[in-house]
N, C-alpha and C positions, 0 to 999 in steps of 0.2 A: 146428674146432680148428686146422687147418692155416693158415687165414686169420689166426687170432689169433697163432699163432707167427711167421707172416711179418710180421705188423704189428709185434710186439714187437721182432723182430730189426731191422726198419727203423728203429724209434724209437731202439733202442741205438746203431745206426750214426749216426743223425742227431745224437744227443747227443755222440758221439765226434768227428764231423767238423765240425758247424756250431756256431758260437758263438751263444748265445742273443741276443747283441747284434746279430746281423745283420738281425733282423726285429723291429720294434717295433710292437705293436698300436696304441697311441694316441700317435703322435709329437706331436700337438698338445698333449696333456697333459704330455709329458716334455721336449719341445724347443723349444716356443714359448710365448709369452704369449697367452692366449686373450682375445680381445675378446668382451665380452658380446654375444650375438645378440639381435636385436630379437624381441619376442613373436611367436609364430606367429599366423597369421590365424585358424586354428581352435583351439578351446580344447583343453587337454590335462587329462585327469582323472588325478591322481596318486594312487595307492593308498598304503596304509601300507607303509612300507619293509619289505622282505623280511627275514626272519631268516636268517642264514647257513645254507646247506645245506637250506633248507626250501622246497618248492614254494610260490610265493606264493598260488596258488589255495586252499591248504589251511590257511593260517594261521589264519583266522578261522572255520573250519568246526567245527561241533560233532560232525560225523560223520567217520568214517574214509573218506577219499577217495584215489583213486590220483592221484599227480602225473602230469600229461599228458606231462611231459618225460622219463619213465622210458624207458630203451632197451627194445627188444623183449624181450631176455633179461634179466630183472630180477635173476637170480642171477649174480653175477660168478664166473667160473671161479676156483677156488682158486689154480691155477698162475699165471693171468694176474694175480690180485690180488697174489700174493707178488712176482712179477717187477716189476709195475707199482710197487709200493711203493719198489723200489730205483731205478727209472729215472724216477719221477715228477718232471716238470720244475718243478712249482709247489707251493710250500709250503702254499698255502691251498686246494688241491683234493686231497682224499684219494681213494684208490681206491674207497671206498664212496659217494662223492658221485654224485648221481643222473646228472649229465652227464659224469662222468669220462672215459668212453670217447669221447664226442663231442669234448671238449676236446683229449684226447690225439690223436685223429684229425686235427683241424685243425692241431695243433702239428707233427705229422708231415708235413703237407703244406706247412708253413711259411706257413699263412694267419695264424696268431697266434704270438706268442711270450710277451709278458707284460711286467711291470714289474720292474726290477732293484731289489733291496733293499740296504740299507746293508751286509749281511753277504754280498753277492754271490750270494744265492739270488734266485729269481724268484717273483713272486706273480701270480695271475691276476685277482684281484678279481671273482669270478663274479657277485656281486649288484650290481655297478656298472651304471648304465644306459649304453646304447649311443646314441652320437650319429649323426646322418645322415652325417657325414664318415667316422667309423669303419665304418659299414655299408657305405658306397660302396667303401672300401678293401678290406674283406673280400670283398665280392662280386666285385669285379674280379679279385682275386688268385685266388678260388675257381674262377671259370669260366675261368681261364687267359688272361685278357686283360692287355694292357699299359697303363700309364698313357698318357694323351693328352699330346702336346707342346703345352702351353698357351702361346700367345703373345698372345692377345687375351682379356680378361676377359669371361666369359659372364654371371656372376652379380655383382650389386653388392657382395656381402659375401664373395666368394671371389677375392682378388687372385691374380695368377699366381704369386706368392711363397708362397701358402698351402701348407702341407705336403701337403694332400690335393687340391690343384687338379687334378692329372692324373687321379686316381681319379674325382673328382666329374665332370670333363668327359667322361671315357670312359663313365661310368654314364649321363650324360645323353644322349650320342650313341647309346647302345644302348637308350634309352627305358626304362631301369630306374628312373631317378629323374627327377623334374621339379622345377622351382623353384616358388616362390610367385608369385602374380599380381603382386606389387609388384616383381619382378625379383630378389628374394633367393633364396639356396639354404638358408640356416639351417644351416651346417655343424655348429654346436654345439647345435642343437636336438635333444632326445632323441627317440627313435623309439617310436612306439606299436606294439603287437602287430598291429594292423590294417595299419599302414603296412609293417611287416615282411613280413606275408603278401603284400602287393602287390609288394614288391621281389623276394622269392624266386620268386614265380610268374612275374614278367616275366623274371627272369634265366634261369630254367630252362625257360621256355615250357611250364609245366605246364597240362594240360587236365583234363578230368573222368576221365581214366584208364579209360575205357570204362564208367563208371557213368552212369546216367540218374536222378539223384535227383529226388524230387518233394517232399520234406519237408526243411526246414533241419535240419542236423545239430546245430547249437549252439543252445541255448535263448536265448541273449542276442544272437544274430545273425540278425535277421529278413531276409527277402528283399529289403527296401527299403534296407537299410544299405549305404552306399557301397561297402564292401569285401566284400560278401557273397560274390560269385563267387570272389574271391581266397582267402578263408578256407575256402570249401567245397572249392576245388581243393587247398588245403593238406592238408585232411583226406583226400580221396580219393586223394591220392598218398603217404599214410603219414607226413605231417609232424607231425600233431597229432590227438589224440583228446579234447583239452580235459580239464577236471576236472569230473566229473559233467556232462559235455557243456555246459560253459560255456567260452567262449573268452576272455572279458574283453578285447574288442577295444580298449577305450580305455585299458588299463593300459600303462604304459611297459615296454619289453622289457629284461631284463637281459643281461649278456654271456653267462651260462651258457645262457640260453634261446635266444639268437641262435645261439650255437655249436651247440646240439642241432639246431635247425631247419636250419641251414646244413650240418651234417655229414650229416643225413639226405638233404638235396637232392643232395649229392655222391655219397654211397655208398648204394645201395639196401639193403644189408645192415643198415643202422642204422634202417631205416624201421619204423614201427608197423604193426600189423595193422589193415586198414581194416574197420570193423565196421558202418558205416551209422548213420543216425539212431536215437536212442534215443527210444522213445515215452513211457517212464516209468521208474521205478525200484521195486524191491520188496525187502521184508525176508522172509527165510525164517522161517516160523512153525510149521514142522513140529516134532514132539516129538523126532525123530531125524534123522540126515543125510538130506538130500534128493538124490536122484540126478538128474544131468544126463543126458539121453537124447539119442541121435543123431538121433532123429525124433519125431514126435508120436504115440508109442505106448509103453505101459508095458512092452512086451516088446522094445523096441529096445535097442541097445548102450548101456551106461552109460559115459559119457565122464569123469565125475568126480562128486564129492559136495560138497554145500553144508551147512555146519554151521548149526544153528538160530541165528538172529540176523544172519546174513550179509546184507549189502546188495548187491544185483545190478542191473545195467543191463538193461533189457527192450527189445529191439529190435522185437518184434512180438508180438501176441496173436491167436490164432486159436482161437476157442471157449474151451475150458478149458486150452489149451496156450499157454504163453508161452515165446518165444525169448529166451534170456538170454545174457549174456556176463560172464564173471568170470575174472580171472587168466589171460586168453588162451584160455579155453575158451568156445566158443559152442555151445549146445545147447538142448534143450527140457525144461521142467518143468511139472507140473500147476499151474495158477495158484491152485488152492484151498489150496496150501501156501505162497502168498505174500501178504503184505499190501502191496497196491499203493498207490503214492504218485503224486500229480500231479507232472509236471516243473516246474510253475509253483507256487512257495510261496505266492503270493497267492491261488491257487484250489485249495486242497488236495482239493476234491471233484470236480475236473475229470475227466470221463470214467469216473468210478467208476459201477458198475452196481449199483443199490440197488433192492431189491423192498420195497415197502410194502404190508402186509397189514391192511386194515381188517377186523377180525373179524366173523364172522356174516354176515347179509344175507338179504334177501327172506323166505323162509319161517322163517328162524332169526333172531329179533329179538335174541337174547342176553338179557342182563338187562334189566328194565324197572322203571319206577316211575312211577305215575300215567300221563301220556301220553308220557313220555320212554323212548326205546328206545336200547339200547347200540348197535345197528347204525347208527343215524342219527348218533349223537355221534361214533363212531370214524371214520365215513366223512368227516364234516366236517373233523375234525382231520387225517385222512390227507391230504385234498386240500391243506390249508394247508401241511403238511409237504412234500409234493411240489413245491409251487409254489417254496418256499424252496430246496429241493435243486436243482431245475432251474435256478434263477436263479444258483446257484453252479457250474453246469457239469456236475452229475451226470446220469447216465442213469437215469431213474426209471421203474419198472414198478410199477403198482398191481394187486394181485389183483383188485380190483373198484373201479370209478369210479362206479357207479350202484348201485341197490338190487338186486343180483344175489347169487346164492349159489354157492360153490364148496366141494367137499368138502375135507377137510383135506389128503389126499393130492394133490389137484389144485393146491392152493396151493404145496406143495413142488415138484411137478413144474414149475410155471410158473417157479419160480426156477431150476431146472436147465436148462429150455429156453432161458432168455435168458442163461445163463452168469453168473448173478448173483454178486456179490461180498459182499453184505451183505443180511440179511433182518430186517426189523422188523415185528413183528405188534402191532397196537394194539388195546387193549380197555379196558373199565371193569369194575369189580369189584362183587361183592355177596356177602352172607352171608344166608342164608334167615332171615327173622324177626329180623333184627339191623339196627337203624338206628344203632348207635353205632360199629361198625367203620368206620374211616376211614383214609385215607392212601394213599400211592403205593408200589408195589413193582414190580420188574423181574426177569424170569426168564431163565435161561440154562441150557444143558444140557452136562454133561460125560460122561454115561454112554455116549453114542452118537455125538455130534457130534464129529468129529475136531478141529474148531476150537473146542472148549469153552473153552479158555483165553482165546482172543481174544473169544469171545462174553461172557465174564465182564468183560473190560475194557470192551467196548462197553456192557454193562448198567451198569457203574459210572458211566460218563460220562453216559449218558442219565439215569439215576436221580438223580445229583447235580444236573443242571440242572433237572429237573422239580420236585424238592423245593424248590430255592432260588428258582426264578422263579415258581412258582405258590404258594409258601409252604405246601407240603403236609407232613403228618406223614410222616416217613421210615420205611417198613416194611422197607427194605433190598433187597438183591439176593439172589436165591435160586436154587439149583440144582434144577431140576425137569424132569419128563419130558413136558411138553406136546408133542403130536405135531409141530407145525410147527417147533419149535426142536430137537427130538430127532432128526428125520429129515432135516434139512438138514445139509450138510457144510461149510457156510461159517459165518462169524460170524452168529449168529442170536439174537434176543432177543424176548421177549413183555412187553409193557408193560401194567400195570394202572394207569391214571392216577389213579383214585379210586373211591370207593364210591358208586354211584348212590342207594342208600336213605338214605345220610347226608346230612342237610340241608346242612351246610357244604360237603362235597364236591360235592353235586349242584348247588348254586348256581354253583359254578365250571365244572363239566363242561358244563352246558347254556348257559353264557354265551358269547357270541361273543368278548367281550374275553378270557376265560380260555382259550377254545379256541385263540386266537392265541398266548397265552402258552405253552400246552402244545406247540403246534407249533413255536414258536421254541425251546423247551427241547429237544425231540427233534432238531431240526435242529442246534442247537449241540452236543448231545451227540455226534451222529454226526461232526461237524466235528472236535470235540476228539479223538475216537478216531483220526482220520486225521492229526492233528497230533502224535501220540505216537510 
């Protein structure tokens, strides 16, 4: 609070003493005629124009995400907000704007000032893109350097009379900026977020801040990307946590974003908490609030609570415990209360731990008709499902892969031993002395399985696919107490693909073609579940 008060007093003094005209952010735009710059040698991917006051990463997202540019303390102090409303120098940046404190911080340091309006007020234009010349000026002033005295032209497109020539030359001498291979600097070229990362890391000599990362932090910045090291160093020094751990390196950077990054580089108090790489994300699927614990123990201190439906970032998974971060709190939750998602939307099953349980086996043939045995049919289908799931990146464990037998409790224990996240038991049906009963049905349990609601959702998706793809009569999804789905505490279903005694069903069940169709249906049903 003392720092905030000192900061506000300083800002008031600056407003009383200094005229906003003394420092202009972009003199090129205001005082000179801009000559069009030649195209950059590397391509620039331009995203959709940001909406005012909205973090660009979240505009097209269907899920609620945190804007990476939020300051560490997301709740503005009421006193600060009320005073800031009075002394706010910019008409288009309100105290509740995500980068307000960062912009005001740079204004206090006279790194920025803004654009004068016709009514003598000033605007900041937070969503406008930043040029290389503007960035050079801001960086040089932020690190306390002076403009170079330019007498000889270094870059073909920056004459000594250019408003930013001194800033550009000094940034070049300090190895903060480089020119293009053709001798240009591109003063009016807009800056990408990846280029911004390089500029700030070079200017402030950031390293890995004591961290020894082995996994990329951002899902869209691989280790072979040209700016990988710069972007990782930005993260490990509290400059950026991304949005859902995406950095969007090819997007152009806005004035508000650049201000936030630069403000954090200057003042550690504005930096974000370093959390490390996110392995995945998860949705809370518990019936009541889920406790965040201080350690991997149900008896450890409760740090906070997560309401059902909350999306969290997961930093690590150890057995049944997941280390999560949410709203500035990092702690542990039991992963059975989370629906885990892949960080890669193209591979929704990646790293998911799925147990497939072909029913019966060895001494227990299950139902049979003529020479056909249930144990053989379900094992064949199970292997085909496993092949598809593994190709999609899932970690698949089968309760049996040959003609062996496990007791029902052994099947449940196997799922517990491998820290499974999903359990699918595969069967075929029969009714004694009845050859007319037909169709497909899928069972789930809500009486004892704490993930009964999720089991029902999984049952619906698989049932729908089997009925449609194999053209089966739909007997529906049913809540039942079969041992393997009742005594699992993860989403668990038991499938009855069809009736072996029924001629039409049997012809499909024993056909290799239809076994592949059933396998594809089960695979797609599981995939659909994880896409919801």
